[in-house]
Backbone of each chain as nested JSON, in Angstrom:
{
  "chains": [
    {"id": "A", "residues": [
      {"number": 1, "name": "MET", "atoms": {"N": [-5.726, 21.02, -11.924], "CA": [-6.496, 19.899, -11.376], "C": [-5.81, 18.574, -11.701]}},
      {"number": 2, "name": "TRP", "atoms": {"N": [-5.347, 17.876, -10.678], "CA": [-4.676, 16.594, -10.873], "C": [-5.685, 15.454, -10.873]}},
      {"number": 3, "name": "THR", "atoms": {"N": [-5.51, 14.523, -11.821], "CA": [-6.34, 13.314, -11.857], "C": [-5.414, 12.107, -11.673]}},
      {"number": 4, "name": "LYS", "atoms": {"N": [-6.016, 10.932, -11.581], "CA": [-5.199, 9.719, -11.483], "C": [-4.285, 9.572, -12.699]}},
      {"number": 5, "name": "ASP", "atoms": {"N": [-4.761, 10.017, -13.874], "CA": [-3.945, 9.943, -15.088], "C": [-2.687, 10.811, -14.978]}},
      {"number": 6, "name": "ASP", "atoms": {"N": [-2.839, 11.957, -14.338], "CA": [-1.674, 12.833, -14.146], "C": [-0.664, 12.175, -13.205]}},
      {"number": 7, "name": "ILE", "atoms": {"N": [-1.177, 11.497, -12.181], "CA": [-0.287, 10.784, -11.251], "C": [0.448, 9.692, -12.033]}},
      {"number": 8, "name": "GLN", "atoms": {"N": [-0.314, 8.937, -12.843], "CA": [0.287, 7.862, -13.647], "C": [1.391, 8.416, -14.545]}},
      {"number": 9, "name": "LYS", "atoms": {"N": [1.13, 9.566, -15.166], "CA": [2.101, 10.165, -16.074], "C": [3.371, 10.572, -15.299]}},
      {"number": 10, "name": "ALA", "atoms": {"N": [3.186, 11.192, -14.137], "CA": [4.335, 11.615, -13.326], "C": [5.161, 10.398, -12.907]}},
      {"number": 11, "name": "VAL", "atoms": {"N": [4.465, 9.322, -12.549], "CA": [5.125, 8.095, -12.098], "C": [5.892, 7.45, -13.264]}},
      {"number": 12, "name": "SER", "atoms": {"N": [5.315, 7.494, -14.462], "CA": [5.971, 6.901, -15.634], "C": [7.143, 7.761, -16.11]}},
      {"number": 13, "name": "ASP", "atoms": {"N": [7.038, 9.074, -15.944], "CA": [8.051, 9.992, -16.451], "C": [9.302, 10.081, -15.575]}},
      {"number": 14, "name": "ASN", "atoms": {"N": [9.186, 9.642, -14.333], "CA": [10.32, 9.782, -13.403], "C": [10.716, 8.436, -12.829]}},
      {"number": 15, "name": "LYS", "atoms": {"N": [11.985, 8.073, -13.043], "CA": [12.421, 6.755, -12.579], "C": [12.374, 6.64, -11.06]}},
      {"number": 16, "name": "ILE", "atoms": {"N": [12.687, 7.74, -10.384], "CA": [12.509, 7.77, -8.927], "C": [11.676, 9.005, -8.601]}},
      {"number": 17, "name": "LEU", "atoms": {"N": [10.543, 8.788, -7.976], "CA": [9.638, 9.906, -7.693], "C": [9.078, 9.799, -6.278]}},
      {"number": 18, "name": "ILE", "atoms": {"N": [9.094, 10.937, -5.595], "CA": [8.486, 11.0, -4.262], "C": [7.388, 12.067, -4.288]}},
      {"number": 19, "name": "PHE", "atoms": {"N": [6.206, 11.691, -3.844], "CA": [5.18, 12.687, -3.556], "C": [5.283, 12.954, -2.066]}},
      {"number": 20, "name": "GLY", "atoms": {"N": [5.512, 14.195, -1.678], "CA": [5.66, 14.47, -0.261], "C": [5.182, 15.848, 0.115]}},
      {"number": 21, "name": "LYS", "atoms": {"N": [5.405, 16.163, 1.377], "CA": [5.047, 17.49, 1.867], "C": [6.299, 18.344, 1.848]}},
      {"number": 22, "name": "GLY", "atoms": {"N": [6.315, 19.348, 0.969], "CA": [7.474, 20.217, 0.845], "C": [8.316, 19.851, -0.365]}},
      {"number": 23, "name": "THR", "atoms": {"N": [9.459, 20.502, -0.471], "CA": [10.33, 20.303, -1.629], "C": [11.604, 19.569, -1.213]}},
      {"number": 24, "name": "LYS", "atoms": {"N": [12.414, 19.231, -2.23], "CA": [13.679, 18.55, -1.986], "C": [14.537, 19.347, -1.0]}},
      {"number": 25, "name": "ASP", "atoms": {"N": [14.602, 20.661, -1.213], "CA": [15.426, 21.511, -0.354], "C": [14.755, 21.856, 0.964]}},
      {"number": 26, "name": "GLN", "atoms": {"N": [13.427, 21.844, 0.955], "CA": [12.703, 22.215, 2.167], "C": [11.568, 21.27, 2.473]}},
      {"number": 27, "name": "PRO", "atoms": {"N": [11.901, 20.045, 2.896], "CA": [10.833, 19.124, 3.275], "C": [10.095, 19.683, 4.494]}},
      {"number": 28, "name": "MET", "atoms": {"N": [8.765, 19.522, 4.517], "CA": [7.983, 20.122, 5.596], "C": [7.404, 19.083, 6.537]}},
      {"number": 29, "name": "CYS", "atoms": {"N": [7.995, 17.889, 6.526], "CA": [7.493, 16.822, 7.377], "C": [8.652, 15.845, 7.562]}},
      {"number": 30, "name": "GLY", "atoms": {"N": [8.777, 15.304, 8.748], "CA": [9.908, 14.428, 9.058], "C": [9.971, 13.192, 8.173]}},
      {"number": 31, "name": "PHE", "atoms": {"N": [8.8, 12.69, 7.812], "CA": [8.759, 11.472, 7.008], "C": [9.168, 11.755, 5.565]}},
      {"number": 32, "name": "THR", "atoms": {"N": [8.737, 12.899, 5.054], "CA": [9.155, 13.312, 3.708], "C": [10.667, 13.536, 3.703]}},
      {"number": 33, "name": "HIS", "atoms": {"N": [11.152, 14.139, 4.76], "CA": [12.587, 14.382, 4.905], "C": [13.347, 13.054, 4.836]}},
      {"number": 34, "name": "ARG", "atoms": {"N": [12.809, 12.05, 5.521], "CA": [13.458, 10.742, 5.564], "C": [13.425, 10.065, 4.186]}},
      {"number": 35, "name": "ALA", "atoms": {"N": [12.293, 10.197, 3.486], "CA": [12.189, 9.605, 2.146], "C": [13.203, 10.256, 1.208]}},
      {"number": 36, "name": "ILE", "atoms": {"N": [13.353, 11.569, 1.309], "CA": [14.308, 12.298, 0.463], "C": [15.741, 11.896, 0.822]}},
      {"number": 37, "name": "ALA", "atoms": {"N": [15.995, 11.69, 2.113], "CA": [17.334, 11.255, 2.54], "C": [17.665, 9.885, 1.936]}},
      {"number": 38, "name": "VAL", "atoms": {"N": [16.687, 8.998, 1.902], "CA": [16.888, 7.674, 1.294], "C": [17.167, 7.836, -0.199]}},
      {"number": 39, "name": "ALA", "atoms": {"N": [16.348, 8.632, -0.885], "CA": [16.506, 8.813, -2.337], "C": [17.875, 9.408, -2.66]}},
      {"number": 40, "name": "THR", "atoms": {"N": [18.337, 10.329, -1.836], "CA": [19.631, 10.973, -2.055], "C": [20.757, 9.945, -2.021]}},
      {"number": 41, "name": "GLN", "atoms": {"N": [20.625, 8.985, -1.102], "CA": [21.678, 7.982, -0.946], "C": [21.75, 6.975, -2.082]}},
      {"number": 42, "name": "LEU", "atoms": {"N": [20.695, 6.943, -2.918], "CA": [20.669, 5.985, -4.017], "C": [21.602, 6.404, -5.16]}},
      {"number": 43, "name": "GLY", "atoms": {"N": [22.031, 7.685, -5.145], "CA": [23.014, 8.151, -6.117], "C": [22.483, 8.328, -7.537]}},
      {"number": 44, "name": "LYS", "atoms": {"N": [21.195, 8.452, -7.687], "CA": [20.591, 8.663, -9.008], "C": [19.657, 9.875, -8.931]}},
      {"number": 45, "name": "PRO", "atoms": {"N": [19.394, 10.481, -10.102], "CA": [18.478, 11.626, -10.068], "C": [17.069, 11.226, -9.639]}},
      {"number": 46, "name": "PHE", "atoms": {"N": [16.416, 12.094, -8.901], "CA": [15.036, 11.818, -8.496], "C": [14.238, 13.106, -8.433]}},
      {"number": 47, "name": "GLU", "atoms": {"N": [12.944, 12.955, -8.488], "CA": [12.05, 14.116, -8.432], "C": [11.193, 14.065, -7.178]}},
      {"number": 48, "name": "VAL", "atoms": {"N": [10.862, 15.249, -6.678], "CA": [9.922, 15.348, -5.56], "C": [8.759, 16.233, -6.002]}},
      {"number": 49, "name": "ILE", "atoms": {"N": [7.554, 15.738, -5.856], "CA": [6.381, 16.569, -6.129], "C": [5.759, 16.942, -4.786]}},
      {"number": 50, "name": "ASN", "atoms": {"N": [5.615, 18.234, -4.574], "CA": [5.072, 18.762, -3.321], "C": [3.542, 18.72, -3.383]}},
      {"number": 51, "name": "ILE", "atoms": {"N": [2.942, 17.924, -2.497], "CA": [1.483, 17.812, -2.553], "C": [0.775, 19.114, -2.162]}},
      {"number": 52, "name": "PHE", "atoms": {"N": [1.524, 20.032, -1.566], "CA": [0.916, 21.318, -1.216], "C": [0.858, 22.28, -2.413]}},
      {"number": 53, "name": "ASP", "atoms": {"N": [1.497, 21.872, -3.551], "CA": [1.452, 22.72, -4.747], "C": [0.03, 22.882, -5.265]}},
      {"number": 54, "name": "ASP", "atoms": {"N": [-0.77, 21.842, -5.083], "CA": [-2.15, 21.886, -5.588], "C": [-2.995, 20.958, -4.728]}},
      {"number": 55, "name": "GLU", "atoms": {"N": [-4.121, 21.423, -4.291], "CA": [-4.917, 20.619, -3.352], "C": [-5.541, 19.371, -3.989]}},
      {"number": 56, "name": "SER", "atoms": {"N": [-5.507, 19.285, -5.326], "CA": [-6.074, 18.096, -5.984], "C": [-5.069, 16.944, -6.057]}},
      {"number": 57, "name": "ILE", "atoms": {"N": [-3.791, 17.203, -5.76], "CA": [-2.773, 16.147, -5.879], "C": [-3.042, 15.028, -4.88]}},
      {"number": 58, "name": "ARG", "atoms": {"N": [-3.277, 15.402, -3.619], "CA": [-3.403, 14.406, -2.567], "C": [-4.535, 13.393, -2.808]}},
      {"number": 59, "name": "PRO", "atoms": {"N": [-5.778, 13.855, -3.067], "CA": [-6.838, 12.868, -3.317], "C": [-6.572, 11.98, -4.538]}},
      {"number": 60, "name": "ALA", "atoms": {"N": [-6.004, 12.56, -5.589], "CA": [-5.709, 11.769, -6.794], "C": [-4.661, 10.702, -6.475]}},
      {"number": 61, "name": "LEU", "atoms": {"N": [-3.654, 11.096, -5.702], "CA": [-2.563, 10.19, -5.318], "C": [-3.079, 9.052, -4.433]}},
      {"number": 62, "name": "VAL", "atoms": {"N": [-3.891, 9.412, -3.454], "CA": [-4.41, 8.415, -2.507], "C": [-5.255, 7.373, -3.238]}},
      {"number": 63, "name": "SER", "atoms": {"N": [-6.062, 7.811, -4.191], "CA": [-6.887, 6.827, -4.897], "C": [-6.048, 6.047, -5.914]}},
      {"number": 64, "name": "PHE", "atoms": {"N": [-5.001, 6.675, -6.463], "CA": [-4.114, 5.982, -7.409], "C": [-3.407, 4.801, -6.743]}},
      {"number": 65, "name": "SER", "atoms": {"N": [-2.865, 5.029, -5.552], "CA": [-2.024, 4.005, -4.923], "C": [-2.747, 3.223, -3.833]}},
      {"number": 66, "name": "ASP", "atoms": {"N": [-3.966, 3.658, -3.463], "CA": [-4.695, 3.019, -2.371], "C": [-3.841, 3.025, -1.09]}},
      {"number": 67, "name": "TRP", "atoms": {"N": [-3.257, 4.169, -0.82], "CA": [-2.352, 4.348, 0.326], "C": [-2.69, 5.721, 0.914]}},
      {"number": 68, "name": "PRO", "atoms": {"N": [-3.098, 5.785, 2.188], "CA": [-3.702, 7.027, 2.678], "C": [-2.733, 8.136, 3.076]}},
      {"number": 69, "name": "THR", "atoms": {"N": [-1.452, 7.81, 3.189], "CA": [-0.53, 8.799, 3.756], "C": [0.566, 9.2, 2.765]}},
      {"number": 70, "name": "THR", "atoms": {"N": [1.235, 10.296, 3.061], "CA": [2.413, 10.699, 2.305], "C": [3.589, 10.735, 3.271]}},
      {"number": 71, "name": "PRO", "atoms": {"N": [4.813, 10.617, 2.831], "CA": [5.238, 10.533, 1.435], "C": [4.881, 9.193, 0.774]}},
      {"number": 72, "name": "GLN", "atoms": {"N": [4.931, 9.217, -0.543], "CA": [4.785, 7.989, -1.327], "C": [5.941, 7.927, -2.31]}},
      {"number": 73, "name": "PHE", "atoms": {"N": [6.528, 6.752, -2.39], "CA": [7.79, 6.549, -3.104], "C": [7.537, 5.631, -4.296]}},
      {"number": 74, "name": "PHE", "atoms": {"N": [7.996, 6.038, -5.474], "CA": [7.831, 5.214, -6.677], "C": [9.19, 5.011, -7.344]}},
      {"number": 75, "name": "VAL", "atoms": {"N": [9.464, 3.779, -7.756], "CA": [10.704, 3.475, -8.47], "C": [10.355, 2.694, -9.73]}},
      {"number": 76, "name": "GLY", "atoms": {"N": [10.772, 3.232, -10.883], "CA": [10.505, 2.56, -12.152], "C": [9.024, 2.294, -12.355]}},
      {"number": 77, "name": "GLY", "atoms": {"N": [8.193, 3.196, -11.911], "CA": [6.748, 3.051, -12.087], "C": [6.077, 2.217, -11.021]}},
      {"number": 78, "name": "GLU", "atoms": {"N": [6.877, 1.628, -10.14], "CA": [6.302, 0.754, -9.111], "C": [6.188, 1.494, -7.778]}},
      {"number": 79, "name": "PHE", "atoms": {"N": [5.055, 1.331, -7.133], "CA": [4.843, 1.943, -5.828], "C": [5.582, 1.123, -4.778]}},
      {"number": 80, "name": "ILE", "atoms": {"N": [6.446, 1.742, -4.02], "CA": [7.163, 0.973, -2.995], "C": [6.783, 1.417, -1.58]}},
      {"number": 81, "name": "GLY", "atoms": {"N": [5.727, 2.234, -1.472], "CA": [5.197, 2.563, -0.149], "C": [5.651, 3.914, 0.364]}},
      {"number": 82, "name": "GLY", "atoms": {"N": [5.668, 4.038, 1.69], "CA": [6.05, 5.295, 2.323], "C": [7.479, 5.245, 2.823]}},
      {"number": 83, "name": "SER", "atoms": {"N": [7.819, 6.127, 3.738], "CA": [9.215, 6.213, 4.162], "C": [9.663, 4.978, 4.947]}},
      {"number": 84, "name": "ASP", "atoms": {"N": [8.721, 4.325, 5.665], "CA": [9.107, 3.118, 6.428], "C": [9.533, 1.994, 5.499]}},
      {"number": 85, "name": "THR", "atoms": {"N": [8.687, 1.724, 4.484], "CA": [8.996, 0.62, 3.572], "C": [10.22, 0.968, 2.721]}},
      {"number": 86, "name": "ALA", "atoms": {"N": [10.327, 2.236, 2.303], "CA": [11.483, 2.641, 1.489], "C": [12.778, 2.452, 2.285]}},
      {"number": 87, "name": "LEU", "atoms": {"N": [12.747, 2.861, 3.553], "CA": [13.943, 2.743, 4.394], "C": [14.306, 1.27, 4.64]}},
      {"number": 88, "name": "GLU", "atoms": {"N": [13.279, 0.46, 4.907], "CA": [13.53, -0.976, 5.116], "C": [14.15, -1.607, 3.874]}},
      {"number": 89, "name": "MET", "atoms": {"N": [13.594, -1.247, 2.698], "CA": [14.116, -1.791, 1.444], "C": [15.512, -1.275, 1.153]}},
      {"number": 90, "name": "PHE", "atoms": {"N": [15.781, -0.035, 1.58], "CA": [17.116, 0.525, 1.384], "C": [18.123, -0.217, 2.259]}},
      {"number": 91, "name": "GLU", "atoms": {"N": [17.753, -0.435, 3.512], "CA": [18.663, -1.09, 4.457], "C": [18.966, -2.53, 4.067]}},
      {"number": 92, "name": "SER", "atoms": {"N": [18.012, -3.183, 3.407], "CA": [18.245, -4.57, 3.009], "C": [18.996, -4.66, 1.675]}},
      {"number": 93, "name": "GLY", "atoms": {"N": [19.17, -3.503, 0.999], "CA": [19.858, -3.504, -0.295], "C": [18.918, -3.712, -1.465]}},
      {"number": 94, "name": "GLU", "atoms": {"N": [17.675, -4.067, -1.149], "CA": [16.67, -4.355, -2.169], "C": [16.363, -3.122, -3.043]}},
      {"number": 95, "name": "LEU", "atoms": {"N": [16.33, -1.968, -2.391], "CA": [15.968, -0.748, -3.107], "C": [17.061, -0.339, -4.088]}},
      {"number": 96, "name": "GLN", "atoms": {"N": [18.325, -0.41, -3.636], "CA": [19.438, -0.048, -4.513], "C": [19.467, -0.957, -5.748]}},
      {"number": 97, "name": "GLN", "atoms": {"N": [19.196, -2.231, -5.509], "CA": [19.187, -3.218, -6.585], "C": [18.105, -2.873, -7.619]}},
      {"number": 98, "name": "LYS", "atoms": {"N": [16.939, -2.533, -7.101], "CA": [15.808, -2.177, -7.966], "C": [16.143, -0.919, -8.782]}},
      {"number": 99, "name": "VAL", "atoms": {"N": [16.713, 0.064, -8.104], "CA": [17.058, 1.321, -8.763], "C": [18.117, 1.09, -9.839]}},
      {"number": 100, "name": "ASP", "atoms": {"N": [19.124, 0.285, -9.515], "CA": [20.176, 0.006, -10.497], "C": [19.602, -0.681, -11.719]}},
      {"number": 101, "name": "GLN", "atoms": {"N": [18.652, -1.591, -11.516], "CA": [17.991, -2.273, -12.633], "C": [17.216, -1.283, -13.496]}},
      {"number": 102, "name": "VAL", "atoms": {"N": [16.463, -0.414, -12.825], "CA": [15.632, 0.56, -13.534], "C": [16.508, 1.508, -14.367]}},
      {"number": 103, "name": "PHE", "atoms": {"N": [17.649, 1.904, -13.82], "CA": [18.511, 2.831, -14.559], "C": [19.363, 2.129, -15.613]}},
      {"number": 104, "name": "ALA", "atoms": {"N": [19.5, 0.829, -15.519], "CA": [20.278, 0.081, -16.5], "C": [19.427, -0.211, -17.743]}},
      {"number": 105, "name": "SER", "atoms": {"N": [18.117, -0.197, -17.573], "CA": [17.254, -0.584, -18.709], "C": [16.87, 0.617, -19.566]}}
    ]},
    {"id": "B", "residues": [
      {"number": 1, "name": "MET", "atoms": {"N": [-8.576, 12.104, 20.375], "CA": [-7.195, 11.795, 20.778], "C": [-7.087, 10.315, 21.157]}},
      {"number": 2, "name": "LEU", "atoms": {"N": [-6.108, 9.63, 20.622], "CA": [-5.947, 8.202, 20.903], "C": [-4.743, 7.976, 21.81]}},
      {"number": 3, "name": "SER", "atoms": {"N": [-4.899, 7.053, 22.764], "CA": [-3.749, 6.685, 23.583], "C": [-3.006, 5.547, 22.878]}},
      {"number": 4, "name": "THR", "atoms": {"N": [-1.821, 5.234, 23.364], "CA": [-1.086, 4.11, 22.78], "C": [-1.897, 2.814, 22.955]}},
      {"number": 5, "name": "GLU", "atoms": {"N": [-2.639, 2.731, 24.069], "CA": [-3.49, 1.561, 24.314], "C": [-4.595, 1.456, 23.261]}},
      {"number": 6, "name": "ASP", "atoms": {"N": [-5.204, 2.604, 22.909], "CA": [-6.252, 2.629, 21.877], "C": [-5.698, 2.135, 20.543]}},
      {"number": 7, "name": "VAL", "atoms": {"N": [-4.525, 2.638, 20.199], "CA": [-3.919, 2.266, 18.915], "C": [-3.628, 0.769, 18.911]}},
      {"number": 8, "name": "LYS", "atoms": {"N": [-3.088, 0.283, 20.018], "CA": [-2.785, -1.146, 20.163], "C": [-4.067, -1.974, 19.98]}},
      {"number": 9, "name": "ARG", "atoms": {"N": [-5.142, -1.53, 20.647], "CA": [-6.412, -2.258, 20.58], "C": [-6.97, -2.273, 19.15]}},
      {"number": 10, "name": "LEU", "atoms": {"N": [-6.915, -1.126, 18.471], "CA": [-7.418, -1.047, 17.093], "C": [-6.681, -2.033, 16.187]}},
      {"number": 11, "name": "ILE", "atoms": {"N": [-5.373, -2.061, 16.327], "CA": [-4.57, -2.924, 15.46], "C": [-4.809, -4.397, 15.795]}},
      {"number": 12, "name": "GLU", "atoms": {"N": [-4.81, -4.695, 17.087], "CA": [-4.94, -6.107, 17.477], "C": [-6.346, -6.653, 17.186]}},
      {"number": 13, "name": "SER", "atoms": {"N": [-7.349, -5.778, 17.19], "CA": [-8.679, -6.28, 16.851], "C": [-8.912, -6.3, 15.344]}},
      {"number": 14, "name": "GLY", "atoms": {"N": [-8.103, -5.525, 14.597], "CA": [-8.303, -5.449, 13.149], "C": [-7.525, -6.474, 12.346]}},
      {"number": 15, "name": "ILE", "atoms": {"N": [-6.487, -7.041, 12.927], "CA": [-5.65, -8.004, 12.198], "C": [-5.63, -9.319, 12.985]}},
      {"number": 16, "name": "PRO", "atoms": {"N": [-5.906, -10.443, 12.324], "CA": [-5.993, -11.719, 13.041], "C": [-4.718, -12.064, 13.819]}},
      {"number": 17, "name": "ASP", "atoms": {"N": [-4.883, -12.413, 15.084], "CA": [-3.786, -12.852, 15.955], "C": [-2.602, -11.882, 15.996]}},
      {"number": 18, "name": "ALA", "atoms": {"N": [-2.907, -10.613, 15.878], "CA": [-1.814, -9.627, 15.857], "C": [-1.379, -9.245, 17.269]}},
      {"number": 19, "name": "THR", "atoms": {"N": [-0.087, -8.963, 17.382], "CA": [0.449, -8.383, 18.605], "C": [1.091, -7.068, 18.194]}},
      {"number": 20, "name": "ALA", "atoms": {"N": [0.704, -5.986, 18.865], "CA": [1.243, -4.681, 18.484], "C": [1.982, -4.047, 19.652]}},
      {"number": 21, "name": "ARG", "atoms": {"N": [3.117, -3.423, 19.326], "CA": [3.823, -2.614, 20.314], "C": [3.724, -1.175, 19.807]}},
      {"number": 22, "name": "VAL", "atoms": {"N": [3.222, -0.298, 20.657], "CA": [2.964, 1.072, 20.209], "C": [3.732, 2.066, 21.071]}},
      {"number": 23, "name": "GLU", "atoms": {"N": [4.392, 2.996, 20.419], "CA": [5.124, 4.05, 21.127], "C": [4.564, 5.405, 20.716]}},
      {"number": 24, "name": "ASP", "atoms": {"N": [4.408, 6.282, 21.662], "CA": [4.023, 7.658, 21.363], "C": [5.341, 8.427, 21.194]}},
      {"number": 25, "name": "LEU", "atoms": {"N": [5.656, 8.804, 19.961], "CA": [6.985, 9.358, 19.673], "C": [7.202, 10.761, 20.228]}},
      {"number": 26, "name": "THR", "atoms": {"N": [6.12, 11.499, 20.355], "CA": [6.273, 12.906, 20.716], "C": [5.632, 13.258, 22.054]}},
      {"number": 27, "name": "GLY", "atoms": {"N": [4.893, 12.293, 22.63], "CA": [4.18, 12.576, 23.869], "C": [2.925, 13.399, 23.636]}},
      {"number": 28, "name": "THR", "atoms": {"N": [2.518, 13.53, 22.361], "CA": [1.358, 14.37, 22.035], "C": [0.194, 13.546, 21.462]}},
      {"number": 29, "name": "SER", "atoms": {"N": [0.311, 12.206, 21.546], "CA": [-0.749, 11.293, 21.084], "C": [-1.148, 11.471, 19.62]}},
      {"number": 30, "name": "ASP", "atoms": {"N": [-0.233, 11.937, 18.794], "CA": [-0.56, 12.0, 17.363], "C": [0.576, 11.543, 16.44]}},
      {"number": 31, "name": "HIS", "atoms": {"N": [1.723, 11.234, 17.032], "CA": [2.813, 10.632, 16.254], "C": [3.17, 9.304, 16.924]}},
      {"number": 32, "name": "PHE", "atoms": {"N": [2.855, 8.208, 16.237], "CA": [3.088, 6.901, 16.851], "C": [4.083, 6.075, 16.042]}},
      {"number": 33, "name": "ALA", "atoms": {"N": [4.744, 5.179, 16.735], "CA": [5.536, 4.153, 16.054], "C": [4.94, 2.816, 16.462]}},
      {"number": 34, "name": "VAL", "atoms": {"N": [4.575, 2.0, 15.501], "CA": [3.986, 0.7, 15.83], "C": [4.794, -0.426, 15.207]}},
      {"number": 35, "name": "THR", "atoms": {"N": [4.964, -1.483, 15.982], "CA": [5.549, -2.71, 15.459], "C": [4.475, -3.77, 15.592]}},
      {"number": 36, "name": "VAL", "atoms": {"N": [4.111, -4.366, 14.488], "CA": [3.002, -5.319, 14.488], "C": [3.487, -6.679, 14.006]}},
      {"number": 37, "name": "ALA", "atoms": {"N": [3.196, -7.707, 14.804], "CA": [3.519, -9.076, 14.394], "C": [2.207, -9.819, 14.197]}},
      {"number": 38, "name": "SER", "atoms": {"N": [2.084, -10.511, 13.079], "CA": [0.89, -11.329, 12.859], "C": [1.194, -12.432, 11.849]}},
      {"number": 39, "name": "PRO", "atoms": {"N": [0.695, -13.644, 12.129], "CA": [0.861, -14.71, 11.135], "C": [0.112, -14.391, 9.837]}},
      {"number": 40, "name": "ALA", "atoms": {"N": [-0.854, -13.47, 9.903], "CA": [-1.613, -13.095, 8.703], "C": [-0.754, -12.353, 7.675]}},
      {"number": 41, "name": "PHE", "atoms": {"N": [0.442, -11.898, 8.083], "CA": [1.337, -11.201, 7.146], "C": [2.079, -12.18, 6.234]}},
      {"number": 42, "name": "GLN", "atoms": {"N": [2.093, -13.43, 6.645], "CA": [2.808, -14.472, 5.896], "C": [2.418, -14.463, 4.413]}},
      {"number": 43, "name": "GLY", "atoms": {"N": [3.411, -14.429, 3.542], "CA": [3.147, -14.514, 2.106], "C": [2.684, -13.21, 1.471]}},
      {"number": 44, "name": "LYS", "atoms": {"N": [2.56, -12.156, 2.281], "CA": [2.125, -10.87, 1.724], "C": [3.339, -9.963, 1.52]}},
      {"number": 45, "name": "THR", "atoms": {"N": [3.229, -9.04, 0.563], "CA": [4.321, -8.086, 0.365], "C": [4.287, -7.07, 1.504]}},
      {"number": 46, "name": "ARG", "atoms": {"N": [5.397, -6.344, 1.642], "CA": [5.499, -5.329, 2.68], "C": [4.386, -4.285, 2.509]}},
      {"number": 47, "name": "ILE", "atoms": {"N": [4.111, -3.942, 1.255], "CA": [3.058, -2.955, 0.96], "C": [1.707, -3.48, 1.464]}},
      {"number": 48, "name": "GLU", "atoms": {"N": [1.413, -4.739, 1.162], "CA": [0.128, -5.319, 1.595], "C": [0.038, -5.374, 3.121]}},
      {"number": 49, "name": "GLN", "atoms": {"N": [1.16, -5.703, 3.762], "CA": [1.182, -5.766, 5.236], "C": [0.889, -4.386, 5.841]}},
      {"number": 50, "name": "HIS", "atoms": {"N": [1.508, -3.366, 5.27], "CA": [1.269, -2.011, 5.781], "C": [-0.173, -1.583, 5.526]}},
      {"number": 51, "name": "LYS", "atoms": {"N": [-0.719, -2.005, 4.382], "CA": [-2.123, -1.671, 4.083], "C": [-3.062, -2.296, 5.108]}},
      {"number": 52, "name": "MET", "atoms": {"N": [-2.73, -3.479, 5.588], "CA": [-3.559, -4.119, 6.625], "C": [-3.55, -3.279, 7.906]}},
      {"number": 53, "name": "VAL", "atoms": {"N": [-2.383, -2.731, 8.232], "CA": [-2.294, -1.87, 9.423], "C": [-3.083, -0.571, 9.189]}},
      {"number": 54, "name": "HIS", "atoms": {"N": [-2.951, -0.012, 7.983], "CA": [-3.731, 1.193, 7.646], "C": [-5.217, 0.935, 7.847]}},
      {"number": 55, "name": "ARG", "atoms": {"N": [-5.683, -0.215, 7.314], "CA": [-7.121, -0.531, 7.397], "C": [-7.559, -0.671, 8.847]}},
      {"number": 56, "name": "ALA", "atoms": {"N": [-6.71, -1.284, 9.678], "CA": [-7.062, -1.473, 11.088], "C": [-7.206, -0.118, 11.789]}},
      {"number": 57, "name": "LEU", "atoms": {"N": [-6.409, 0.852, 11.37], "CA": [-6.473, 2.179, 11.995], "C": [-7.61, 3.023, 11.415]}},
      {"number": 58, "name": "GLY", "atoms": {"N": [-8.08, 2.624, 10.24], "CA": [-9.24, 3.263, 9.622], "C": [-9.083, 4.771, 9.471]}},
      {"number": 59, "name": "ASP", "atoms": {"N": [-10.164, 5.483, 9.713], "CA": [-10.18, 6.94, 9.523], "C": [-9.253, 7.686, 10.467]}},
      {"number": 60, "name": "HIS", "atoms": {"N": [-8.901, 7.042, 11.579], "CA": [-7.996, 7.701, 12.524], "C": [-6.696, 8.117, 11.843]}},
      {"number": 61, "name": "LEU", "atoms": {"N": [-6.303, 7.319, 10.861], "CA": [-5.024, 7.524, 10.2], "C": [-4.953, 8.882, 9.497]}},
      {"number": 62, "name": "THR", "atoms": {"N": [-6.077, 9.342, 9.03], "CA": [-6.056, 10.619, 8.315], "C": [-6.722, 11.738, 9.125]}},
      {"number": 63, "name": "THR", "atoms": {"N": [-7.108, 11.418, 10.367], "CA": [-7.727, 12.461, 11.189], "C": [-6.928, 12.707, 12.472]}},
      {"number": 64, "name": "THR", "atoms": {"N": [-7.193, 11.894, 13.508], "CA": [-6.546, 12.149, 14.804], "C": [-5.051, 11.844, 14.814]}},
      {"number": 65, "name": "ILE", "atoms": {"N": [-4.647, 10.887, 13.981], "CA": [-3.223, 10.535, 13.959], "C": [-2.538, 11.352, 12.885]}},
      {"number": 66, "name": "HIS", "atoms": {"N": [-1.539, 12.107, 13.267], "CA": [-0.826, 12.895, 12.26], "C": [0.153, 12.01, 11.482]}},
      {"number": 67, "name": "ALA", "atoms": {"N": [0.831, 11.129, 12.199], "CA": [1.81, 10.305, 11.514], "C": [2.038, 9.01, 12.282]}},
      {"number": 68, "name": "VAL", "atoms": {"N": [2.233, 7.961, 11.532], "CA": [2.529, 6.689, 12.178], "C": [3.651, 5.977, 11.43]}},
      {"number": 69, "name": "GLN", "atoms": {"N": [4.614, 5.545, 12.189], "CA": [5.746, 4.81, 11.635], "C": [5.401, 3.333, 11.83]}},
      {"number": 70, "name": "ILE", "atoms": {"N": [5.475, 2.553, 10.749], "CA": [5.003, 1.169, 10.842], "C": [6.12, 0.179, 10.555]}},
      {"number": 71, "name": "LYS", "atoms": {"N": [6.19, -0.841, 11.39], "CA": [7.083, -1.958, 11.082], "C": [6.262, -3.227, 11.231]}},
      {"number": 72, "name": "THR", "atoms": {"N": [6.303, -4.081, 10.217], "CA": [5.532, -5.329, 10.287], "C": [6.479, -6.523, 10.359]}},
      {"number": 73, "name": "VAL", "atoms": {"N": [6.065, -7.522, 11.1], "CA": [6.902, -8.697, 11.337], "C": [6.049, -9.958, 11.207]}},
      {"number": 74, "name": "VAL", "atoms": {"N": [6.59, -10.975, 10.551], "CA": [5.939, -12.279, 10.558], "C": [6.571, -13.071, 11.697]}},
      {"number": 75, "name": "PRO", "atoms": {"N": [5.783, -13.495, 12.694], "CA": [6.378, -14.219, 13.824], "C": [6.981, -15.561, 13.384]}},
      {"number": 76, "name": "ASP", "atoms": {"N": [8.011, -15.996, 14.106], "CA": [8.672, -17.28, 13.769], "C": [7.771, -18.459, 14.068]}}
    ]}
  ]
}
């Protein structure tokens, strides 16, 4: 049973974390696939939590971030949105900068 | 089932002075791409801007709409 505290712990424990549909090797949704493609290009280790692993993950996640859809992307404990916002931030260089800062500290 | 016109109307009535361009990505009325311009986005973070679009779509976002790709723009 996942609670908001478990989401917080996962977010704090992983410098780059994606909650999505499916796994790193087998994303089950185009948007999750895109979020993973962005994370891969950042050149740092990242984790993917499959929301289908447990049916309590999704409601806990949605109330934690106040964001109704997945994937959800977190960097250094900060919520950076879904695949659209992650991709936009990646294209502007903002995301790489944030990731480099998080891994330097 | 929502048409692109329905999605456009929901967004434009939910966000002040918004203009929305809506595309049906799959032809199945459940995967949309929306580009929304509104002066109300001024000074807000990208996350907050997307949340405004989520709110305008309301429950549709987690029911009839399977996926929506969002781009927000502050008009010049």
